[in-house]
C-alpha positions in Angstrom: 33.1 -9.2 -0.1 29.5 -10.4 0.2 29.1 -14.0 -0.5 25.9 -14.4 -2.6 24.0 -17.7 -2.4 23.2 -18.0 -6.0 21.3 -21.3 -5.7 19.1 -19.9 -3.0 18.6 -16.7 -5.0 17.5 -18.7 -8.0 15.2 -20.7 -5.8 13.5 -17.5 -4.6 13.3 -16.1 -8.2 11.7 -19.4 -9.4 9.2 -19.6 -6.5 8.5 -15.9 -6.7 7.7 -16.0 -10.4 5.3 -18.9 -9.9 3.5 -17.4 -6.9 3.4 -14.0 -8.5 1.7 -15.4 -11.6 -0.9 -17.2 -9.5 -1.4 -14.0 -7.4 -2.1 -11.7 -10.5 -4.1 -14.5 -12.2 -6.3 -14.7 -8.9 -6.6 -10.9 -9.1 -7.9 -10.9 -12.6 -10.2 -13.8 -11.9 -11.6 -12.2 -8.6 -12.2 -9.0 -10.5 -14.0 -10.8 -13.4 -16.3 -12.5 -10.8 -16.8 -9.4 -8.8 -18.2 -7.6 -11.9 -21.0 -10.1 -12.1 -21.6 -10.5 -8.4 -24.6 -9.0 -6.3 -21.9 -8.1 -3.6 -18.7 -7.5 -5.2 -17.0 -6.3 -2.0 -17.2 -9.7 -0.6 -15.8 -11.4 -3.6 -12.9 -8.8 -3.7 -12.1 -9.2 0.0 -12.1 -13.0 -0.1 -9.9 -13.0 -3.1 -7.5 -10.5 -1.6 -7.3 -12.6 1.5 -6.6 -15.7 -0.1 -4.1 -14.4 -2.5 -2.2 -12.4 0.4 -2.2 -15.7 2.6 -0.8 -17.7 -0.2 1.9 -15.2 -1.1 2.9 -14.8 2.5 2.8 -18.5 3.4 5.1 -19.4 0.4 7.3 -16.3 1.2 7.7 -17.6 4.9 8.7 -21.0 3.5 11.3 -19.4 1.2 12.5 -17.1 4.0 13.5 -20.3 5.9 15.9 -21.1 3.2 17.7 -17.9 3.8 18.0 -14.2 3.1 19.1 -14.6 -0.5 16.1 -16.7 -1.3 13.9 -14.2 0.2 15.5 -11.4 -1.8 15.0 -13.5 -5.1 11.3 -14.0 -4.1 10.7 -10.4 -3.6 12.6 -9.2 -6.7 10.7 -11.8 -8.7 7.3 -10.4 -7.3 8.3 -6.8 -8.3 9.3 -8.0 -11.7 6.2 -9.9 -12.5 4.2 -6.9 -11.2 5.8 -4.5 -13.5 5.2 -6.9 -16.5 1.5 -7.4 -15.6 1.0 -3.8 -15.2 2.7 -3.0 -18.5 0.3 -5.5 -20.2 -2.8 -4.4 -18.4 -2.7 -0.7 -19.3 -5.6 0.6 -21.2 -4.9 1.1 -24.8 -6.7 3.5 -27.0 -9.1 1.9 -29.4 -7.9 1.8 -33.1 -9.6 3.9 -35.8 -12.1 5.6 -33.3 -12.1 8.9 -31.4 
């Protein structure tokens, strides 16, 4: 039977939730800034580079703890991603056509 490291898994879930929240908040902030920028491509590329670097750096640190922590980190990112996408969906306007 597989011995699950629950404390490491919980550490990964917690760190993943925090980093994912920062990741998607940074995405929203970067898109908002890009809408008003003269060169939105530069803003979006810089935003993506910073967010990906942060996500990978923390993921590398979590991976040093063990495979269960990394699994929790990845699972947490996916869960937060699904939640963010569910809230970000375009909803039809009320009362209008």
